[in-house]
A tleap script that builds the chain and sets N, CA, C and O, in Angstrom:
source leaprc.protein.ff14SB
mol = sequence {
  NMET LEU LEU SER ILE CYS ILE PRO THR TYR
  ASN ARG ALA GLU PHE LEU ARG LYS THR LEU
  GLU SER ILE VAL THR GLN THR ALA TRP PHE
  ASN GLY GLU THR GLU ILE VAL ILE SER ASP
  ASN ALA SER THR ASP ASN THR SER ALA VAL
  ILE ASP GLU TYR GLN ASN ARG TYR PRO VAL
  PHE ILE ARG SER VAL ARG HIE ASN GLN PRO
  ILE ASP PRO HIE ASP ASN PHE GLU ALA ALA
  MET ARG LEU GLY LYS GLY GLU TYR LEU LYS
  LEU ASN ASN ASP THR LEU LEU CYS SER ALA
  ASN ALA LEU ALA GLU TYR LEU ALA ILE LEU
  ARG ARG TYR CYS SER LEU LEU ARG THR ALA
  VAL TRP GLN LEU PRO THR GLN TYR GLN LYS
  PRO PHE ASN VAL ARG CILE
}
set mol.1.N position { -13.154 -3.656 -1.778 }
set mol.1.CA position { -11.916 -3.508 -1.037 }
set mol.1.C position { -11.929 -2.147 -0.364 }
set mol.1.O position { -12.092 -1.124 -1.029 }
set mol.2.N position { -11.758 -2.129 0.944 }
set mol.2.CA position { -11.799 -0.888 1.686 }
set mol.2.C position { -10.434 -0.176 1.669 }
set mol.2.O position { -10.381 1.037 1.463 }
set mol.3.N position { -9.345 -0.903 1.879 }
set mol.3.CA position { -8.036 -0.273 2.055 }
set mol.3.C position { -6.977 -0.932 1.173 }
set mol.3.O position { -6.862 -2.157 1.131 }
set mol.4.N position { -6.215 -0.110 0.478 }
set mol.4.CA position { -5.040 -0.560 -0.260 }
set mol.4.C position { -3.822 -0.007 0.474 }
set mol.4.O position { -3.695 1.206 0.646 }
set mol.5.N position { -2.942 -0.880 0.898 }
set mol.5.CA position { -1.677 -0.470 1.485 }
set mol.5.C position { -0.666 -0.471 0.337 }
set mol.5.O position { -0.335 -1.523 -0.210 }
set mol.6.N position { -0.185 0.713 -0.017 }
set mol.6.CA position { 0.624 0.911 -1.205 }
set mol.6.C position { 2.085 1.067 -0.812 }
set mol.6.O position { 2.442 2.013 -0.109 }
set mol.7.N position { 2.937 0.142 -1.262 }
set mol.7.CA position { 4.333 0.108 -0.828 }
set mol.7.C position { 5.260 0.285 -2.019 }
set mol.7.O position { 5.375 -0.621 -2.844 }
set mol.8.N position { 5.930 1.441 -2.131 }
set mol.8.CA position { 7.001 1.575 -3.101 }
set mol.8.C position { 8.290 0.989 -2.492 }
set mol.8.O position { 8.549 1.157 -1.300 }
set mol.9.N position { 9.079 0.311 -3.308 }
set mol.9.CA position { 10.284 -0.300 -2.759 }
set mol.9.C position { 11.435 -0.257 -3.768 }
set mol.9.O position { 11.230 -0.167 -4.978 }
set mol.10.N position { 12.632 -0.323 -3.230 }
set mol.10.CA position { 13.835 -0.412 -4.049 }
set mol.10.C position { 14.987 -0.994 -3.227 }
set mol.10.O position { 15.479 -0.349 -2.301 }
set mol.11.N position { 15.407 -2.189 -3.560 }
set mol.11.CA position { 16.564 -2.844 -2.950 }
set mol.11.C position { 16.498 -2.921 -1.421 }
set mol.11.O position { 17.494 -2.667 -0.743 }
set mol.12.N position { 15.379 -3.256 -0.902 }
set mol.12.CA position { 15.231 -3.426 0.559 }
set mol.12.C position { 14.480 -4.720 0.865 }
set mol.12.O position { 13.514 -4.725 1.628 }
set mol.13.N position { 14.930 -5.794 0.271 }
set mol.13.CA position { 14.224 -7.058 0.354 }
set mol.13.C position { 13.917 -7.486 1.801 }
set mol.13.O position { 12.782 -7.845 2.116 }
set mol.14.N position { 14.897 -7.448 2.646 }
set mol.14.CA position { 14.670 -7.934 4.033 }
set mol.14.C position { 13.776 -6.972 4.821 }
set mol.14.O position { 12.972 -7.412 5.643 }
set mol.15.N position { 13.906 -5.692 4.585 }
set mol.15.CA position { 12.989 -4.744 5.228 }
set mol.15.C position { 11.559 -4.972 4.717 }
set mol.15.O position { 10.603 -4.975 5.493 }
set mol.16.N position { 11.435 -5.159 3.409 }
set mol.16.CA position { 10.126 -5.391 2.813 }
set mol.16.C position { 9.493 -6.651 3.406 }
set mol.16.O position { 8.305 -6.658 3.730 }
set mol.17.N position { 10.271 -7.692 3.545 }
set mol.17.CA position { 9.766 -8.952 4.142 }
set mol.17.C position { 9.203 -8.697 5.544 }
set mol.17.O position { 8.121 -9.179 5.879 }
set mol.18.N position { 9.926 -7.953 6.340 }
set mol.18.CA position { 9.462 -7.659 7.716 }
set mol.18.C position { 8.197 -6.804 7.681 }
set mol.18.O position { 7.271 -7.019 8.463 }
set mol.19.N position { 8.170 -5.845 6.778 }
set mol.19.CA position { 6.973 -5.004 6.655 }
set mol.19.C position { 5.756 -5.836 6.253 }
set mol.19.O position { 4.698 -5.735 6.875 }
set mol.20.N position { 5.906 -6.650 5.224 }
set mol.20.CA position { 4.797 -7.499 4.778 }
set mol.20.C position { 4.352 -8.443 5.874 }
set mol.20.O position { 3.157 -8.630 6.103 }
set mol.21.N position { 5.308 -9.029 6.541 }
set mol.21.CA position { 4.968 -9.966 7.624 }
set mol.21.C position { 4.218 -9.278 8.751 }
set mol.21.O position { 3.323 -9.867 9.356 }
set mol.22.N position { 4.585 -8.014 9.038 }
set mol.22.CA position { 3.905 -7.268 10.093 }
set mol.22.C position { 2.452 -6.979 9.731 }
set mol.22.O position { 1.633 -6.726 10.614 }
set mol.23.N position { 2.132 -7.014 8.461 }
set mol.23.CA position { 0.754 -6.778 8.023 }
set mol.23.C position { -0.044 -8.081 7.951 }
set mol.23.O position { -1.145 -8.175 8.493 }
set mol.24.N position { 0.515 -9.066 7.289 }
set mol.24.CA position { -0.260 -10.294 7.039 }
set mol.24.C position { -0.420 -11.182 8.261 }
set mol.24.O position { -1.189 -12.142 8.218 }
set mol.25.N position { 0.263 -10.898 9.320 }
set mol.25.CA position { 0.077 -11.678 10.561 }
set mol.25.C position { -0.978 -11.088 11.478 }
set mol.25.O position { -1.234 -11.628 12.554 }
set mol.26.N position { -1.592 -9.992 11.070 }
set mol.26.CA position { -2.620 -9.366 11.891 }
set mol.26.C position { -3.986 -10.028 11.604 }
set mol.26.O position { -4.298 -10.381 10.466 }
set mol.27.N position { -4.758 -10.176 12.636 }
set mol.27.CA position { -6.076 -10.790 12.515 }
set mol.27.C position { -6.944 -10.084 11.459 }
set mol.27.O position { -7.643 -10.739 10.686 }
set mol.28.N position { -6.893 -8.768 11.434 }
set mol.28.CA position { -7.710 -7.992 10.492 }
set mol.28.C position { -7.333 -8.255 9.047 }
set mol.28.O position { -8.136 -7.981 8.155 }
set mol.29.N position { -6.143 -8.775 8.781 }
set mol.29.CA position { -5.735 -9.075 7.397 }
set mol.29.C position { -6.668 -10.086 6.768 }
set mol.29.O position { -6.898 -10.050 5.559 }
set mol.30.N position { -7.206 -10.986 7.569 }
set mol.30.CA position { -7.986 -12.104 7.053 }
set mol.30.C position { -9.448 -11.772 6.832 }
set mol.30.O position { -10.221 -12.667 6.489 }
set mol.31.N position { -9.872 -10.499 7.018 }
set mol.31.CA position { -11.281 -10.167 6.786 }
set mol.31.C position { -11.554 -9.809 5.342 }
set mol.31.O position { -12.712 -9.606 4.979 }
set mol.32.N position { -10.527 -9.724 4.497 }
set mol.32.CA position { -10.737 -9.480 3.066 }
set mol.32.C position { -10.997 -8.049 2.686 }
set mol.32.O position { -11.396 -7.789 1.550 }
set mol.33.N position { -10.790 -7.099 3.588 }
set mol.33.CA position { -11.033 -5.695 3.288 }
set mol.33.C position { -9.778 -4.953 2.871 }
set mol.33.O position { -9.850 -3.780 2.504 }
set mol.34.N position { -8.633 -5.609 2.920 }
set mol.34.CA position { -7.368 -4.962 2.695 }
set mol.34.C position { -6.559 -5.686 1.623 }
set mol.34.O position { -6.532 -6.916 1.560 }
set mol.35.N position { -5.905 -4.892 0.786 }
set mol.35.CA position { -4.938 -5.462 -0.163 }
set mol.35.C position { -3.619 -4.748 0.031 }
set mol.35.O position { -3.564 -3.649 0.583 }
set mol.36.N position { -2.552 -5.389 -0.432 }
set mol.36.CA position { -1.234 -4.763 -0.465 }
set mol.36.C position { -0.817 -4.694 -1.920 }
set mol.36.O position { -0.902 -5.681 -2.650 }
set mol.37.N position { -0.362 -3.510 -2.339 }
set mol.37.CA position { 0.170 -3.337 -3.676 }
set mol.37.C position { 1.591 -2.821 -3.558 }
set mol.37.O position { 1.879 -1.954 -2.733 }
set mol.38.N position { 2.470 -3.351 -4.378 }
set mol.38.CA position { 3.906 -3.041 -4.265 }
set mol.38.C position { 4.398 -2.600 -5.629 }
set mol.38.O position { 4.123 -3.237 -6.645 }
set mol.39.N position { 5.143 -1.481 -5.631 }
set mol.39.CA position { 5.797 -1.000 -6.833 }
set mol.39.C position { 7.309 -1.145 -6.652 }
set mol.39.O position { 7.919 -0.409 -5.875 }
set mol.40.N position { 7.906 -2.087 -7.365 }
set mol.40.CA position { 9.330 -2.371 -7.275 }
set mol.40.C position { 10.081 -1.544 -8.311 }
set mol.40.O position { 9.870 -1.701 -9.513 }
set mol.41.N position { 10.948 -0.674 -7.845 }
set mol.41.CA position { 11.680 0.268 -8.717 }
set mol.41.C position { 12.937 -0.375 -9.298 }
set mol.41.O position { 14.039 0.146 -9.132 }
set mol.42.N position { 12.769 -1.504 -9.978 }
set mol.42.CA position { 13.876 -2.205 -10.645 }
set mol.42.C position { 14.963 -2.631 -9.677 }
set mol.42.O position { 16.152 -2.454 -9.940 }
set mol.43.N position { 14.542 -3.193 -8.558 }
set mol.43.CA position { 15.503 -3.648 -7.553 }
set mol.43.C position { 16.470 -4.686 -8.141 }
set mol.43.O position { 16.106 -5.469 -9.019 }
set mol.44.N position { 17.702 -4.671 -7.637 }
set mol.44.CA position { 18.704 -5.635 -8.091 }
set mol.44.C position { 19.036 -6.673 -7.023 }
set mol.44.O position { 19.826 -7.585 -7.267 }
set mol.45.N position { 18.436 -6.538 -5.837 }
set mol.45.CA position { 18.614 -7.565 -4.800 }
set mol.45.C position { 17.520 -8.610 -4.967 }
set mol.45.O position { 17.003 -8.776 -6.072 }
set mol.46.N position { 17.154 -9.312 -3.914 }
set mol.46.CA position { 16.120 -10.351 -4.041 }
set mol.46.C position { 14.731 -9.848 -3.671 }
set mol.46.O position { 13.903 -10.619 -3.186 }
set mol.47.N position { 14.467 -8.567 -3.894 }
set mol.47.CA position { 13.147 -7.983 -3.646 }
set mol.47.C position { 12.081 -8.716 -4.418 }
set mol.47.O position { 11.017 -8.997 -3.867 }
set mol.48.N position { 12.327 -9.040 -5.688 }
set mol.48.CA position { 11.314 -9.711 -6.494 }
set mol.48.C position { 10.973 -11.096 -5.915 }
set mol.48.O position { 9.820 -11.521 -5.984 }
set mol.49.N position { 11.947 -11.790 -5.356 }
set mol.49.CA position { 11.688 -13.083 -4.729 }
set mol.49.C position { 10.805 -12.952 -3.502 }
set mol.49.O position { 9.929 -13.784 -3.266 }
set mol.50.N position { 11.038 -11.899 -2.717 }
set mol.50.CA position { 10.200 -11.649 -1.545 }
set mol.50.C position { 8.763 -11.347 -1.964 }
set mol.50.O position { 7.803 -11.863 -1.391 }
set mol.51.N position { 8.647 -10.498 -2.978 }
set mol.51.CA position { 7.301 -10.161 -3.486 }
set mol.51.C position { 6.614 -11.417 -4.012 }
set mol.51.O position { 5.446 -11.646 -3.700 }
set mol.52.N position { 7.310 -12.237 -4.802 }
set mol.52.CA position { 6.732 -13.476 -5.301 }
set mol.52.C position { 6.253 -14.397 -4.194 }
set mol.52.O position { 5.178 -14.990 -4.285 }
set mol.53.N position { 7.069 -14.510 -3.137 }
set mol.53.CA position { 6.717 -15.363 -1.988 }
set mol.53.C position { 5.375 -14.949 -1.391 }
set mol.53.O position { 4.502 -15.783 -1.151 }
set mol.54.N position { 5.229 -13.651 -1.158 }
set mol.54.CA position { 3.994 -13.164 -0.526 }
set mol.54.C position { 2.814 -13.178 -1.492 }
set mol.54.O position { 1.682 -13.417 -1.072 }
set mol.55.N position { 3.055 -12.929 -2.772 }
set mol.55.CA position { 1.982 -13.042 -3.759 }
set mol.55.C position { 1.489 -14.478 -3.889 }
set mol.55.O position { 0.297 -14.706 -4.094 }
set mol.56.N position { 2.394 -15.449 -3.770 }
set mol.56.CA position { 1.992 -16.833 -3.825 }
set mol.56.C position { 1.178 -17.230 -2.595 }
set mol.56.O position { 0.268 -18.054 -2.693 }
set mol.57.N position { 1.498 -16.651 -1.441 }
set mol.57.CA position { 0.750 -16.930 -0.224 }
set mol.57.C position { -0.624 -16.292 -0.212 }
set mol.57.O position { -1.575 -16.858 0.327 }
set mol.58.N position { -0.730 -15.103 -0.812 }
set mol.58.CA position { -1.987 -14.322 -0.809 }
set mol.58.C position { -2.247 -13.768 -2.208 }
set mol.58.O position { -2.209 -12.555 -2.412 }
set mol.59.N position { -2.512 -14.654 -3.175 }
set mol.59.CA position { -2.603 -14.191 -4.577 }
set mol.59.C position { -3.720 -13.212 -4.869 }
set mol.59.O position { -3.604 -12.423 -5.806 }
set mol.60.N position { -4.785 -13.235 -4.109 }
set mol.60.CA position { -5.876 -12.324 -4.349 }
set mol.60.C position { -5.638 -10.951 -3.721 }
set mol.60.O position { -6.157 -9.945 -4.205 }
set mol.61.N position { -4.870 -10.912 -2.668 }
set mol.61.CA position { -4.756 -9.690 -1.859 }
set mol.61.C position { -3.396 -8.999 -1.936 }
set mol.61.O position { -3.206 -7.962 -1.300 }
set mol.62.N position { -2.437 -9.550 -2.704 }
set mol.62.CA position { -1.170 -8.861 -2.897 }
set mol.62.C position { -0.879 -8.838 -4.404 }
set mol.62.O position { -0.834 -9.867 -5.078 }
set mol.63.N position { -0.684 -7.601 -4.893 }
set mol.63.CA position { -0.351 -7.409 -6.304 }
set mol.63.C position { 0.894 -6.534 -6.396 }
set mol.63.O position { 1.226 -5.809 -5.459 }
set mol.64.N position { 1.569 -6.608 -7.521 }
set mol.64.CA position { 2.790 -5.812 -7.677 }
set mol.64.C position { 3.031 -5.473 -9.151 }
set mol.64.O position { 2.476 -6.075 -10.071 }
set mol.65.N position { 3.886 -4.481 -9.306 }
set mol.65.CA position { 4.448 -4.142 -10.611 }
set mol.65.C position { 5.943 -3.965 -10.393 }
set mol.65.O position { 6.390 -3.456 -9.366 }
set mol.66.N position { 6.703 -4.405 -11.401 }
set mol.66.CA position { 8.167 -4.224 -11.353 }
set mol.66.C position { 8.572 -3.399 -12.576 }
set mol.66.O position { 8.280 -3.753 -13.718 }
set mol.67.N position { 9.249 -2.297 -12.296 }
set mol.67.CA position { 9.734 -1.444 -13.354 }
set mol.67.C position { 11.036 -2.039 -13.926 }
set mol.67.O position { 11.901 -2.473 -13.166 }
set mol.68.N position { 11.170 -2.058 -15.232 }
set mol.68.CA position { 12.361 -2.605 -15.871 }
set mol.68.C position { 13.581 -1.735 -15.669 }
set mol.68.O position { 14.704 -2.229 -15.564 }
set mol.69.N position { 13.354 -0.445 -15.615 }
set mol.69.CA position { 14.411 0.558 -15.395 }
set mol.69.C position { 14.029 1.377 -14.161 }
set mol.69.O position { 12.844 1.599 -13.913 }
set mol.70.N position { 15.007 1.823 -13.394 }
set mol.70.CA position { 14.670 2.665 -12.250 }
set mol.70.C position { 13.980 3.955 -12.700 }
set mol.70.O position { 14.341 4.558 -13.710 }
set mol.71.N position { 12.986 4.352 -11.924 }
set mol.71.CA position { 12.295 5.591 -12.192 }
set mol.71.C position { 12.523 6.513 -10.987 }
set mol.71.O position { 13.022 6.067 -9.954 }
set mol.72.N position { 12.167 7.778 -11.113 }
set mol.72.CA position { 12.302 8.699 -10.007 }
set mol.72.C position { 11.540 8.157 -8.798 }
set mol.72.O position { 10.420 7.674 -8.964 }
set mol.73.N position { 12.099 8.219 -7.598 }
set mol.73.CA position { 11.427 7.689 -6.419 }
set mol.73.C position { 10.008 8.258 -6.230 }
set mol.73.O position { 9.108 7.535 -5.802 }
set mol.74.N position { 9.810 9.524 -6.540 }
set mol.74.CA position { 8.463 10.107 -6.415 }
set mol.74.C position { 7.504 9.446 -7.374 }
set mol.74.O position { 6.337 9.235 -7.047 }
set mol.75.N position { 7.990 9.118 -8.560 }
set mol.75.CA position { 7.144 8.420 -9.543 }
set mol.75.C position { 6.846 7.001 -9.085 }
set mol.75.O position { 5.786 6.459 -9.399 }
set mol.76.N position { 7.763 6.398 -8.350 }
set mol.76.CA position { 7.513 5.057 -7.819 }
set mol.76.C position { 6.440 5.106 -6.735 }
set mol.76.O position { 5.617 4.196 -6.635 }
set mol.77.N position { 6.445 6.171 -5.919 }
set mol.77.CA position { 5.387 6.353 -4.932 }
set mol.77.C position { 4.050 6.445 -5.627 }
set mol.77.O position { 3.084 5.793 -5.232 }
set mol.78.N position { 3.999 7.273 -6.681 }
set mol.78.CA position { 2.757 7.429 -7.405 }
set mol.78.C position { 2.323 6.118 -8.073 }
set mol.78.O position { 1.137 5.789 -8.096 }
set mol.79.N position { 3.288 5.377 -8.613 }
set mol.79.CA position { 2.976 4.095 -9.263 }
set mol.79.C position { 2.346 3.144 -8.226 }
set mol.79.O position { 1.394 2.430 -8.540 }
set mol.80.N position { 2.865 3.136 -7.023 }
set mol.80.CA position { 2.302 2.270 -5.956 }
set mol.80.C position { 0.866 2.680 -5.662 }
set mol.80.O position { -0.013 1.833 -5.505 }
set mol.81.N position { 0.638 3.994 -5.590 }
set mol.81.CA position { -0.709 4.493 -5.277 }
set mol.81.C position { -1.683 4.166 -6.415 }
set mol.81.O position { -2.840 3.831 -6.165 }
set mol.82.N position { -1.219 4.264 -7.646 }
set mol.82.CA position { -2.097 3.965 -8.787 }
set mol.82.C position { -2.512 2.501 -8.855 }
set mol.82.O position { -3.547 2.172 -9.434 }
set mol.83.N position { -1.697 1.613 -8.257 }
set mol.83.CA position { -2.032 0.196 -8.251 }
set mol.83.C position { -3.209 -0.111 -7.332 }
set mol.83.O position { -3.942 -1.074 -7.554 }
set mol.84.N position { -3.384 0.701 -6.313 }
set mol.84.CA position { -4.392 0.417 -5.309 }
set mol.84.C position { -5.817 0.477 -5.861 }
set mol.84.O position { -6.174 1.409 -6.581 }
set mol.85.N position { -6.611 -0.509 -5.521 }
set mol.85.CA position { -8.014 -0.558 -5.925 }
set mol.85.C position { -8.980 -0.321 -4.772 }
set mol.85.O position { -10.198 -0.325 -4.952 }
set mol.86.N position { -8.422 -0.115 -3.599 }
set mol.86.CA position { -9.263 0.094 -2.425 }
set mol.86.C position { -9.949 1.467 -2.456 }
set mol.86.O position { -9.549 2.373 -3.187 }
set mol.87.N position { -10.978 1.577 -1.644 }
set mol.87.CA position { -11.679 2.845 -1.502 }
set mol.87.C position { -10.750 3.903 -0.927 }
set mol.87.O position { -10.848 5.085 -1.259 }
set mol.88.N position { -9.840 3.454 -0.054 }
set mol.88.CA position { -8.845 4.315 0.584 }
set mol.88.C position { -7.465 3.755 0.312 }
set mol.88.O position { -7.281 2.540 0.237 }
set mol.89.N position { -6.486 4.653 0.163 }
set mol.89.CA position { -5.129 4.275 -0.102 }
set mol.89.C position { -4.245 4.746 1.032 }
set mol.89.O position { -4.366 5.878 1.500 }
set mol.90.N position { -3.337 3.855 1.478 }
set mol.90.CA position { -2.377 4.231 2.518 }
set mol.90.C position { -0.983 4.019 1.949 }
set mol.90.O position { -0.610 2.889 1.634 }
set mol.91.N position { -0.215 5.078 1.815 }
set mol.91.CA position { 1.145 4.985 1.375 }
set mol.91.C position { 1.974 4.472 2.549 }
set mol.91.O position { 1.944 5.055 3.633 }
set mol.92.N position { 2.692 3.416 2.343 }
set mol.92.CA position { 3.424 2.758 3.426 }
set mol.92.C position { 4.848 2.509 2.987 }
set mol.92.O position { 5.079 1.823 1.991 }
set mol.93.N position { 5.807 3.055 3.714 }
set mol.93.CA position { 7.218 2.841 3.395 }
set mol.93.C position { 7.559 1.355 3.515 }
set mol.93.O position { 6.942 0.637 4.303 }
set mol.94.N position { 8.529 0.897 2.743 }
set mol.94.CA position { 8.918 -0.518 2.784 }
set mol.94.C position { 9.679 -0.887 4.028 }
set mol.94.O position { 10.005 -2.060 4.212 }
set mol.95.N position { 9.980 0.069 4.897 }
set mol.95.CA position { 10.632 -0.194 6.174 }
set mol.95.C position { 9.693 0.065 7.364 }
set mol.95.O position { 10.102 -0.050 8.520 }
set mol.96.N position { 8.449 0.412 7.072 }
set mol.96.CA position { 7.517 0.762 8.149 }
set mol.96.C position { 6.746 -0.478 8.609 }
set mol.96.O position { 5.935 -1.036 7.871 }
set mol.97.N position { 7.020 -0.887 9.840 }
set mol.97.CA position { 6.339 -2.037 10.386 }
set mol.97.C position { 4.968 -1.623 10.921 }
set mol.97.O position { 4.803 -0.538 11.478 }
set mol.98.N position { 4.015 -2.492 10.743 }
set mol.98.CA position { 2.644 -2.262 11.195 }
set mol.98.C position { 2.538 -2.880 12.621 }
set mol.98.O position { 2.653 -4.094 12.795 }
set mol.99.N position { 2.323 -2.033 13.596 }
set mol.99.CA position { 2.264 -2.530 14.976 }
set mol.99.C position { 1.017 -3.385 15.208 }
set mol.99.O position { 0.056 -3.329 14.440 }
set mol.100.N position { 1.052 -4.164 16.268 }
set mol.100.CA position { -0.066 -5.055 16.601 }
set mol.100.C position { -1.383 -4.303 16.640 }
set mol.100.O position { -1.494 -3.252 17.272 }
set mol.101.N position { -2.371 -4.845 15.965 }
set mol.101.CA position { -3.727 -4.290 15.892 }
set mol.101.C position { -3.844 -3.000 15.105 }
set mol.101.O position { -4.935 -2.434 15.044 }
set mol.102.N position { -2.783 -2.513 14.504 }
set mol.102.CA position { -2.842 -1.258 13.767 }
set mol.102.C position { -3.773 -1.361 12.575 }
set mol.102.O position { -4.502 -0.415 12.276 }
set mol.103.N position { -3.759 -2.504 11.886 }
set mol.103.CA position { -4.608 -2.679 10.723 }
set mol.103.C position { -6.084 -2.620 11.121 }
set mol.103.O position { -6.888 -1.988 10.436 }
set mol.104.N position { -6.432 -3.267 12.210 }
set mol.104.CA position { -7.818 -3.228 12.683 }
set mol.104.C position { -8.226 -1.808 13.035 }
set mol.104.O position { -9.359 -1.394 12.788 }
set mol.105.N position { -7.283 -1.061 13.619 }
set mol.105.CA position { -7.576 0.326 13.978 }
set mol.105.C position { -7.745 1.204 12.726 }
set mol.105.O position { -8.654 2.032 12.672 }
set mol.106.N position { -6.873 1.025 11.721 }
set mol.106.CA position { -7.027 1.752 10.447 }
set mol.106.C position { -8.410 1.518 9.880 }
set mol.106.O position { -9.123 2.458 9.528 }
set mol.107.N position { -8.780 0.243 9.797 }
set mol.107.CA position { -10.071 -0.098 9.182 }
set mol.107.C position { -11.243 0.480 9.974 }
set mol.107.O position { -12.206 0.969 9.381 }
set mol.108.N position { -11.175 0.431 11.287 }
set mol.108.CA position { -12.243 0.972 12.117 }
set mol.108.C position { -12.363 2.480 11.928 }
set mol.108.O position { -13.473 3.008 11.860 }
set mol.109.N position { -11.242 3.171 11.842 }
set mol.109.CA position { -11.268 4.632 11.605 }
set mol.109.C position { -11.865 4.921 10.245 }
set mol.109.O position { -12.683 5.832 10.114 }
set mol.110.N position { -11.475 4.166 9.227 }
set mol.110.CA position { -12.005 4.404 7.893 }
set mol.110.C position { -13.521 4.164 7.855 }
set mol.110.O position { -14.261 4.948 7.261 }
set mol.111.N position { -13.968 3.098 8.481 }
set mol.111.CA position { -15.416 2.806 8.508 }
set mol.111.C position { -16.191 3.908 9.237 }
set mol.111.O position { -17.273 4.307 8.806 }
set mol.112.N position { -15.626 4.392 10.344 }
set mol.112.CA position { -16.335 5.334 11.170 }
set mol.112.C position { -16.312 6.763 10.595 }
set mol.112.O position { -17.300 7.490 10.693 }
set mol.113.N position { -15.198 7.148 10.008 }
set mol.113.CA position { -15.034 8.541 9.587 }
set mol.113.C position { -14.957 8.745 8.083 }
set mol.113.O position { -14.588 9.827 7.626 }
set mol.114.N position { -15.302 7.719 7.301 }
set mol.114.CA position { -15.127 7.825 5.849 }
set mol.114.C position { -15.863 8.984 5.233 }
set mol.114.O position { -15.303 9.659 4.369 }
set mol.115.N position { -17.093 9.250 5.633 }
set mol.115.CA position { -17.827 10.377 5.043 }
set mol.115.C position { -17.209 11.702 5.404 }
set mol.115.O position { -17.217 12.627 4.591 }
set mol.116.N position { -16.668 11.821 6.612 }
set mol.116.CA position { -15.982 13.037 7.028 }
set mol.116.C position { -14.729 13.238 6.180 }
set mol.116.O position { -14.458 14.353 5.733 }
set mol.117.N position { -13.971 12.183 5.958 }
set mol.117.CA position { -12.740 12.273 5.138 }
set mol.117.C position { -13.091 12.700 3.733 }
set mol.117.O position { -12.427 13.578 3.181 }
set mol.118.N position { -14.095 12.119 3.142 }
set mol.118.CA position { -14.485 12.504 1.776 }
set mol.118.C position { -14.860 13.979 1.703 }
set mol.118.O position { -14.460 14.686 0.779 }
set mol.119.N position { -15.615 14.425 2.661 }
set mol.119.CA position { -16.051 15.830 2.697 }
set mol.119.C position { -14.849 16.739 2.821 }
set mol.119.O position { -14.764 17.747 2.120 }
set mol.120.N position { -13.905 16.400 3.710 }
set mol.120.CA position { -12.743 17.270 3.907 }
set mol.120.C position { -11.907 17.367 2.631 }
set mol.120.O position { -11.439 18.454 2.294 }
set mol.121.N position { -11.714 16.291 1.935 }
set mol.121.CA position { -10.895 16.311 0.727 }
set mol.121.C position { -11.580 17.066 -0.381 }
set mol.121.O position { -10.939 17.855 -1.075 }
set mol.122.N position { -12.866 16.846 -0.569 }
set mol.122.CA position { -13.556 17.525 -1.665 }
set mol.122.C position { -13.641 19.015 -1.430 }
set mol.122.O position { -13.870 19.766 -2.378 }
set mol.123.N position { -13.465 19.469 -0.209 }
set mol.123.CA position { -13.511 20.902 0.049 }
set mol.123.C position { -12.141 21.573 -0.108 }
set mol.123.O position { -12.044 22.795 0.006 }
set mol.124.N position { -11.103 20.810 -0.362 }
set mol.124.CA position { -9.779 21.403 -0.599 }
set mol.124.C position { -9.806 22.208 -1.885 }
set mol.124.O position { -10.402 21.773 -2.870 }
set mol.125.N position { -9.170 23.382 -1.895 }
set mol.125.CA position { -9.046 24.108 -3.140 }
set mol.125.C position { -8.289 23.287 -4.187 }
set mol.125.O position { -7.417 22.495 -3.830 }
set mol.126.N position { -8.599 23.460 -5.434 }
set mol.126.CA position { -8.041 22.657 -6.521 }
set mol.126.C position { -6.511 22.654 -6.503 }
set mol.126.O position { -5.904 21.617 -6.770 }
set mol.127.N position { -5.872 23.791 -6.195 }
set mol.127.CA position { -4.419 23.835 -6.231 }
set mol.127.C position { -3.748 22.923 -5.210 }
set mol.127.O position { -2.554 22.646 -5.326 }
set mol.128.N position { -4.492 22.451 -4.214 }
set mol.128.CA position { -3.941 21.565 -3.203 }
set mol.128.C position { -4.273 20.097 -3.457 }
set mol.128.O position { -3.784 19.217 -2.748 }
set mol.129.N position { -5.084 19.837 -4.443 }
set mol.129.CA position { -5.443 18.460 -4.728 }
set mol.129.C position { -4.400 17.841 -5.676 }
set mol.129.O position { -3.867 18.520 -6.554 }
set mol.130.N position { -4.127 16.582 -5.490 }
set mol.130.CA position { -3.159 15.870 -6.334 }
set mol.130.C position { -3.707 15.708 -7.736 }
set mol.130.O position { -4.921 15.618 -7.923 }
set mol.131.N position { -2.809 15.670 -8.747 }
set mol.131.CA position { -3.284 15.497 -10.121 }
set mol.131.C position { -3.781 14.072 -10.406 }
set mol.131.O position { -4.413 13.828 -11.434 }
set mol.132.N position { -3.494 13.136 -9.496 }
set mol.132.CA position { -4.075 11.806 -9.653 }
set mol.132.C position { -5.040 11.546 -8.507 }
set mol.132.O position { -4.937 12.151 -7.440 }
set mol.133.N position { -5.958 10.657 -8.740 }
set mol.133.CA position { -7.023 10.410 -7.792 }
set mol.133.C position { -6.539 9.451 -6.695 }
set mol.133.O position { -6.306 8.269 -6.952 }
set mol.134.N position { -6.392 9.974 -5.473 }
set mol.134.CA position { -5.993 9.114 -4.353 }
set mol.134.C position { -7.169 8.475 -3.649 }
set mol.134.O position { -7.004 7.767 -2.656 }
set mol.135.N position { -8.349 8.728 -4.166 }
set mol.135.CA position { -9.593 8.107 -3.702 }
set mol.135.C position { -9.832 8.225 -2.217 }
set mol.135.O position { -10.257 7.259 -1.584 }
set mol.136.N position { -9.573 9.368 -1.652 }
set mol.136.CA position { -9.877 9.616 -0.243 }
set mol.136.C position { -10.931 10.691 -0.166 }
set mol.136.O position { -11.349 11.068 0.929 }
savepdb mol mol.pdb
quit
């Protein structure tokens, strides 16, 4: 898996639906290099139903976790990132729509510049590196 699109969410079912649809309708979605992972911060609306709908449509490429109790939003962002199994992780807001061909462009950039990205991150001083592995 090349790219994990990591989406933290809380009570934004209809926004999440639009975001997911903007990703899965792209041609590049069907090449099998991308997964979507969702961390639901104990939503009380129909967010879980939206997630279930998309997981049923794409069971191999969409995974999620639902927290039983709300957690700090920053922790939910981290939980979404930890779910990702891709070589690269993209944090994506649940209201951020993916424009036409954006996924193909992300993947092309990752393929072309991946060694440069790895080198740049590994050269960061330790105090600027995240305590969890974002795999970039």
